[in-house]
C-alpha positions as a Python dict, from the first residue, in 0.01 Angstrom:
ca = {
    (1, 'X'): (0, 0, 0),
    (2, 'X'): (227, -201, -225),
    (3, 'X'): (380, -55, -533),
    (4, 'X'): (391, -245, -858),
    (5, 'X'): (727, -399, -945),
    (6, 'X'): (933, -203, -1192),
    (7, 'X'): (1013, -383, -1514),
    (8, 'X'): (1383, -343, -1577),
    (9, 'X'): (1560, -485, -1878),
    (10, 'X'): (1756, -794, -1787),
    (11, 'X'): (2124, -799, -1871),
    (12, 'X'): (2218, -1081, -2099),
    (13, 'X'): (2470, -1326, -1959),
    (14, 'X'): (2700, -1401, -2248),
    (15, 'X'): (2981, -1647, -2260),
    (16, 'X'): (3327, -1534, -2356),
    (17, 'X'): (3304, -1710, -2693),
    (18, 'X'): (2982, -1519, -2775),
    (19, 'X'): (3148, -1191, -2683),
    (20, 'X'): (3453, -1268, -2897),
    (21, 'X'): (3230, -1385, -3182),
    (22, 'X'): (3029, -1062, -3175),
    (23, 'X'): (3352, -861, -3163),
    (24, 'X'): (3492, -1020, -3478),
    (25, 'X'): (3165, -1035, -3673),
    (26, 'X'): (3075, -668, -3613),
    (27, 'X'): (2724, -761, -3496),
    (28, 'X'): (2738, -484, -3238),
    (29, 'X'): (2948, -176, -3286),
    (30, 'X'): (3164, -50, -3002),
    (31, 'X'): (3184, 297, -3152),
    (32, 'X'): (2910, 440, -2929),
    (33, 'X'): (3099, 338, -2615),
    (34, 'X'): (3424, 470, -2759),
    (35, 'X'): (3259, 801, -2854),
    (36, 'X'): (3131, 846, -2498),
    (37, 'X'): (3483, 792, -2363),
    (38, 'X'): (3625, 1035, -2619),
    (39, 'X'): (3357, 1288, -2525),
    (40, 'X'): (3470, 1292, -2162),
    (41, 'X'): (3834, 1316, -2265),
    (42, 'X'): (3739, 1616, -2481),
    (43, 'X'): (3552, 1774, -2189),
    (44, 'X'): (3865, 1744, -1974),
    (45, 'X'): (4079, 1906, -2246),
    (46, 'X'): (3828, 2189, -2291),
    (47, 'X'): (3825, 2250, -1914),
    (48, 'X'): (4205, 2256, -1908),
    (49, 'X'): (4203, 2502, -2199),
    (50, 'X'): (3959, 2729, -2014),
    (51, 'X'): (4173, 2721, -1700),
    (52, 'X'): (4488, 2795, -1900),
    (53, 'X'): (4309, 3088, -2066),
    (54, 'X'): (4187, 3227, -1735),
    (55, 'X'): (4520, 3195, -1557),
    (56, 'X'): (4702, 3322, -1866),
    (57, 'X'): (4490, 3634, -1844),
    (58, 'X'): (4639, 3717, -1506),
    (59, 'X'): (4983, 3752, -1661),
    (60, 'X'): (4871, 4007, -1922),
    (61, 'X'): (4792, 4374, -1902),
    (62, 'X'): (4469, 4499, -1749),
    (63, 'X'): (4251, 4513, -2061),
    (64, 'X'): (4395, 4213, -2243),
    (65, 'X'): (4398, 4010, -1922),
    (66, 'X'): (4038, 4097, -1844),
    (67, 'X'): (3947, 4008, -2202),
    (68, 'X'): (4113, 3666, -2168),
    (69, 'X'): (3948, 3602, -1831),
    (70, 'X'): (3607, 3677, -1982),
    (71, 'X'): (3666, 3515, -2323),
    (72, 'X'): (3808, 3185, -2194),
    (73, 'X'): (3486, 3062, -2024),
    (74, 'X'): (3272, 3184, -2313),
    (75, 'X'): (3498, 3004, -2561),
    (76, 'X'): (3490, 2697, -2338),
    (77, 'X'): (3110, 2688, -2339),
    (78, 'X'): (3102, 2728, -2717),
    (79, 'X'): (3365, 2455, -2759),
    (80, 'X'): (3174, 2227, -2521),
    (81, 'X'): (2848, 2274, -2711),
    (82, 'X'): (3022, 2210, -3044),
    (83, 'X'): (3202, 1902, -2906),
    (84, 'X'): (2878, 1763, -2761),
    (85, 'X'): (2698, 1820, -3092),
    (86, 'X'): (2973, 1648, -3287),
    (87, 'X'): (2975, 1345, -3057),
    (88, 'X'): (2595, 1322, -3069),
    (89, 'X'): (2603, 1312, -3449),
    (90, 'X'): (2840, 1015, -3439),
    (91, 'X'): (2631, 838, -3174),
    (92, 'X'): (2315, 888, -3381),
    (93, 'X'): (2479, 749, -3695),
    (94, 'X'): (2611, 440, -3519),
    (95, 'X'): (2286, 403, -3322),
    (96, 'X'): (2093, 394, -3649),
    (97, 'X'): (2312, 105, -3763),
    (98, 'X'): (2247, -85, -3439),
    (99, 'X'): (1872, -27, -3461),
    (100, 'X'): (1861, -134, -3825),
    (101, 'X'): (2034, -456, -3721),
    (102, 'X'): (1769, -514, -3452),
    (103, 'X'): (1493, -448, -3705),
    (104, 'X'): (1656, -693, -3943),
    (105, 'X'): (1666, -959, -3669),
    (106, 'X'): (1302, -891, -3577),
    (107, 'X'): (1187, -922, -3937),
    (108, 'X'): (1363, -1254, -3968),
    (109, 'X'): (1705, -1219, -4116),
    (110, 'X'): (1637, -951, -4372),
    (111, 'X'): (1893, -906, -4648),
    (112, 'X'): (2110, -1203, -4551),
    (113, 'X'): (1829, -1451, -4611),
    (114, 'X'): (1665, -1269, -4899),
    (115, 'X'): (1766, -1409, -5232),
    (116, 'X'): (1709, -1250, -5568),
    (117, 'X'): (1344, -1207, -5650),
    (118, 'X'): (1210, -1304, -5988),
    (119, 'X'): (862, -1159, -6018),
    (120, 'X'): (875, -1146, -6397),
    (121, 'X'): (635, -1381, -6580),
}
């Protein structure tokens, strides 16, 4: 029994001049890629903060140390959720811009080609 081939989107082969042109004309924003990189950097910093909090708790008294050991992971989870939410908001905003650009191209140029309309008699 043969399975049907899977349709996968083809990667576009772009020349260097097209890439440079798109970079300087802001046709495609690089913010979503940058936000994903910043997200992972933030995750690393949050993890380091949690580890510092846990190990810092060992140097304290019994109650305060136990409190730090328990509070550090809880604070880390809360910080991670907040950081993820914040990054998702930025990705959604920049993704909307990219999709609006694709819609504009599909419609046929959109606002660039549209001149002033004079429907008045």
